[in-house]
N, CA, C and O of each residue as an XYZ file, in Angstrom:
320
protein
N      32.654    -55.276     44.594
C      33.314    -56.542     44.756
C      32.290    -57.656     44.998
O      32.456    -58.777     44.516
N      31.254    -57.344     45.731
C      30.206    -58.326     46.008
C      29.525    -58.739     44.699
O      29.278    -59.920     44.455
N      29.233    -57.747     43.875
C      28.577    -58.035     42.599
C      29.497    -58.843     41.687
O      29.030    -59.710     40.948
N      30.802    -58.566     41.733
C      31.765    -59.329     40.930
C      31.796    -60.789     41.361
O      31.879    -61.687     40.524
N      31.729    -61.021     42.659
C      31.723    -62.389     43.180
C      30.479    -63.138     42.712
O      30.572    -64.277     42.255
N      29.338    -62.510     42.824
C      28.083    -63.154     42.402
C      28.103    -63.409     40.900
O      27.664    -64.463     40.442
N      28.614    -62.439     40.127
C      28.726    -62.601     38.678
C      29.667    -63.762     38.337
O      29.390    -64.537     37.422
N      30.783    -63.880     39.076
C      31.733    -64.970     38.828
C      31.095    -66.326     39.132
O      31.327    -67.301     38.417
N      30.300    -66.384     40.186
C      29.596    -67.634     40.492
C      28.639    -68.001     39.367
O      28.581    -69.154     38.939
N      27.899    -67.020     38.899
C      26.952    -67.283     37.807
C      27.678    -67.664     36.522
O      27.223    -68.546     35.795
N      28.799    -67.010     36.235
C      29.582    -67.349     35.044
C      30.141    -68.762     35.121
O      30.384    -69.402     34.098
N      30.345    -69.246     36.352
C      30.860    -70.603     36.549
C      29.761    -71.661     36.479
O      30.024    -72.857     36.603
N      28.540    -71.207     36.282
C      27.435    -72.149     36.146
C      26.648    -72.378     37.422
O      25.769    -73.238     37.454
N      26.942    -71.631     38.470
C      26.219    -71.776     39.728
C      25.025    -70.837     39.703
O      25.172    -69.632     39.498
N      23.848    -71.397     39.911
C      22.625    -70.595     39.887
C      22.478    -69.863     41.214
O      22.298    -70.484     42.262
N      22.556    -68.537     41.159
C      22.383    -67.710     42.353
C      21.134    -66.866     42.127
O      21.169    -65.874     41.399
N      20.021    -67.268     42.760
C      18.781    -66.497     42.595
C      18.965    -65.055     43.077
O      19.770    -64.786     43.968
N      18.223    -64.153     42.487
C      18.340    -62.730     42.787
C      18.114    -62.442     44.274
O      18.853    -61.656     44.867
N      17.103    -63.068     44.880
C      16.842    -62.804     46.298
C      17.964    -63.335     47.189
O      18.267    -62.730     48.217
N      18.577    -64.442     46.815
C      19.718    -64.972     47.562
C      20.901    -64.024     47.450
O      21.587    -63.765     48.439
N      21.145    -63.504     46.248
C      22.234    -62.558     46.039
C      22.036    -61.314     46.893
O      22.991    -60.792     47.469
N      20.816    -60.846     46.973
C      20.521    -59.660     47.791
C      20.739    -59.928     49.273
O      21.282    -59.086     49.988
N      20.313    -61.105     49.736
C      20.502    -61.465     51.143
C      21.991    -61.542     51.489
O      22.419    -61.069     52.542
N      22.761    -62.137     50.600
C      24.209    -62.239     50.821
C      24.823    -60.846     50.864
O      25.644    -60.555     51.734
N      24.431    -59.988     49.933
C      24.970    -58.631     49.903
C      24.665    -57.883     51.200
O      25.540    -57.214     51.748
N      23.443    -57.992     51.690
C      23.056    -57.303     52.925
C      23.885    -57.824     54.100
O      24.368    -57.032     54.909
N      24.056    -59.142     54.206
C      24.828    -59.724     55.313
C      26.287    -59.267     55.267
O      26.869    -58.935     56.299
N      26.868    -59.251     54.080
C      28.260    -58.830     53.957
C      28.402    -57.354     54.287
O      29.347    -56.958     54.968
N      27.472    -56.537     53.810
C      27.528    -55.098     54.110
C      27.331    -54.835     55.600
O      27.944    -53.921     56.151
N      26.482    -55.627     56.260
C      26.277    -55.450     57.697
C      27.546    -55.809     58.472
O      27.899    -55.138     59.442
N      28.216    -56.856     58.044
C      29.397    -57.313     58.769
C      30.640    -56.482     58.452
O      31.419    -56.175     59.354
N      30.838    -56.111     57.173
C      32.070    -55.450     56.766
C      31.874    -54.017     56.283
O      32.831    -53.401     55.815
N      30.694    -53.481     56.379
C      30.400    -52.142     55.873
C      31.363    -51.090     56.403
O      31.566    -50.978     57.612
N      31.952    -50.322     55.500
C      32.858    -49.252     55.877
C      34.293    -49.681     56.095
O      35.168    -48.830     56.258
N      34.562    -50.989     56.103
C      35.925    -51.479     56.307
C      36.648    -51.592     54.975
O      36.037    -51.813     53.930
N      37.950    -51.435     55.039
C      38.776    -51.692     53.855
C      39.154    -53.164     53.895
O      39.675    -53.657     54.896
N      38.892    -53.840     52.825
C      39.180    -55.267     52.754
C      40.361    -55.481     51.820
O      40.376    -54.967     50.702
N      41.348    -56.238     52.279
C      42.526    -56.538     51.475
C      42.359    -57.920     50.866
O      42.115    -58.897     51.574
N      42.492    -57.993     49.552
C      42.442    -59.273     48.851
C      43.813    -59.484     48.238
O      44.215    -58.759     47.328
N      44.521    -60.469     48.733
C      45.874    -60.733     48.248
C      45.835    -61.244     46.814
O      44.892    -61.928     46.415
N      46.858    -60.909     46.048
C      46.948    -61.426     44.680
C      47.393    -62.883     44.728
O      47.814    -63.382     45.772
N      47.297    -63.545     43.607
C      47.708    -64.943     43.546
C      49.212    -65.052     43.753
O      49.958    -64.194     43.280
N      49.671    -66.081     44.444
C      51.114    -66.293     44.542
C      51.701    -66.526     43.148
O      50.998    -66.937     42.225
N      52.982    -66.261     43.017
C      53.643    -66.362     41.721
C      53.437    -67.737     41.081
O      53.221    -67.835     39.873
N      53.504    -68.789     41.885
C      53.359    -70.143     41.362
C      51.959    -70.350     40.779
O      51.816    -70.968     39.725
N      50.940    -69.847     41.445
C      49.571    -69.982     40.941
C      49.390    -69.212     39.644
O      48.704    -69.661     38.726
N      50.025    -68.031     39.587
C      49.940    -67.248     38.354
C      50.629    -67.984     37.216
O      50.156    -67.956     36.080
N      51.739    -68.639     37.513
C      52.459    -69.382     36.478
C      51.598    -70.520     35.946
O      51.581    -70.780     34.743
N      50.882    -71.198     36.842
C      49.980    -72.276     36.413
C      48.857    -71.704     35.563
O      48.484    -72.276     34.539
N      48.322    -70.572     35.998
C      47.252    -69.916     35.240
C      47.747    -69.529     33.858
O      47.029    -69.709     32.874
N      48.958    -69.003     33.766
C      49.516    -68.620     32.472
C      49.782    -69.839     31.598
O      49.620    -69.780     30.379
N      50.191    -70.947     32.221
C      50.468    -72.162     31.453
C      49.213    -72.654     30.742
O      49.297    -73.213     29.649
N      48.055    -72.448     31.355
C      46.794    -72.860     30.734
C      46.483    -72.004     29.505
O      45.748    -72.426     28.613
N      47.047    -70.809     29.471
C      46.809    -69.880     28.369
C      47.989    -69.856     27.397
O      48.140    -68.907     26.627
N      48.813    -70.883     27.431
C      50.100    -70.898     26.730
C      50.025    -70.584     25.244
O      50.937    -69.954     24.709
N      48.996    -70.992     24.583
C      48.893    -70.808     23.132
C      48.554    -69.370     22.740
O      48.484    -69.048     21.553
N      48.347    -68.522     23.717
C      47.969    -67.140     23.437
C      49.193    -66.227     23.450
O      50.262    -66.607     23.928
N      49.020    -65.038     22.927
C      50.099    -64.059     22.959
C      50.233    -63.506     24.373
O      49.337    -63.681     25.199
N      51.347    -62.842     24.651
C      51.555    -62.272     25.979
C      50.508    -61.206     26.288
O      50.075    -61.073     27.433
N      50.109    -60.465     25.298
C      49.076    -59.443     25.497
C      47.749    -60.104     25.862
O      47.055    -59.644     26.769
N      47.394    -61.177     25.163
C      46.145    -61.890     25.466
C      46.195    -62.481     26.873
O      45.200    -62.444     27.597
N      47.362    -63.032     27.267
C      47.506    -63.588     28.611
C      47.360    -62.495     29.661
O      46.723    -62.701     30.693
N      47.947    -61.341     29.398
C      47.850    -60.226     30.343
C      46.395    -59.801     30.516
O      45.944    -59.574     31.639
N      45.670    -59.694     29.429
C      44.261    -59.314     29.511
C      43.438    -60.368     30.246
O      42.548    -60.024     31.025
N      43.725    -61.649     30.006
C      42.958    -62.728     30.622
C      43.223    -62.845     32.122
O      42.340    -63.252     32.878
N      44.441    -62.488     32.559
C      44.799    -62.661     33.965
C      44.757    -61.387     34.773
O      44.769    -61.434     36.003
N      44.708    -60.234     34.098
C      44.725    -58.973     34.816
C      46.129    -58.519     35.181
O      46.298    -57.544     35.914
N      47.134    -59.217     34.675
C      48.527    -58.836     34.913
C      48.992    -57.911     33.809
O      48.347    -57.796     32.767
N      50.114    -57.253     34.042
C      50.698    -56.444     32.982
C      51.486    -57.366     32.052
O      51.843    -58.482     32.429
N      51.750    -56.895     30.848
C      52.526    -57.695     29.893
C      53.909    -57.958     30.468
O      54.457    -59.046     30.290
N      54.475    -56.980     31.153
C      55.799    -57.147     31.778
C      55.762    -58.264     32.821
O      56.681    -59.081     32.877
N      54.715    -58.312     33.647
C      54.594    -59.368     34.654
C      54.464    -60.738     33.992
O      55.054    -61.715     34.454
N      53.687    -60.805     32.905
C      53.537    -62.070     32.172
C      54.897    -62.538     31.682
O      55.246    -63.709     31.826
N      55.665    -61.620     31.102
C      56.996    -61.964     30.601
C      57.888    -62.485     31.720
O      58.576    -63.491     31.551
N      57.877    -61.810     32.855
C      58.712    -62.234     33.994
C      58.335    -63.613     34.500
O      59.205    -64.442     34.769
N      57.045    -63.860     34.629
C      56.585    -65.159     35.120
C      56.935    -66.269     34.135
O      57.391    -67.341     34.533
N      56.720    -66.006     32.859
C      57.032    -67.026     31.844
C      58.513    -67.316     31.775
O      58.910    -68.435     31.451
N      59.349    -66.313     32.079
C      60.794    -66.505     32.070
C      61.327    -67.027     33.395
O      62.530    -67.244     33.540
N      60.440    -67.230     34.363
C      60.832    -67.799     35.644
C      61.501    -66.833     36.597
O      62.216    -67.255     37.506
N      61.281    -65.544     36.403
C      61.912    -64.547     37.292
C      60.959    -64.110     38.368
O      61.312    -63.279     39.205
């Protein structure tokens, strides 16, 4: 998860030097090492906004882009 966060920052255009990434990883592992961390999913409204940005795509493409199932995409788009 730590590596995914650093990768997401870099993909967003934020320069994260390798030594800084390592320091952050060590600090997080020292503080949370061995703990189970819960990351809540996006609220339904946020997912709907995210899907609206991908409106021109197929439901399968939206599901792949958001990490949701095709069924969830259909439900959100239909307002359920």
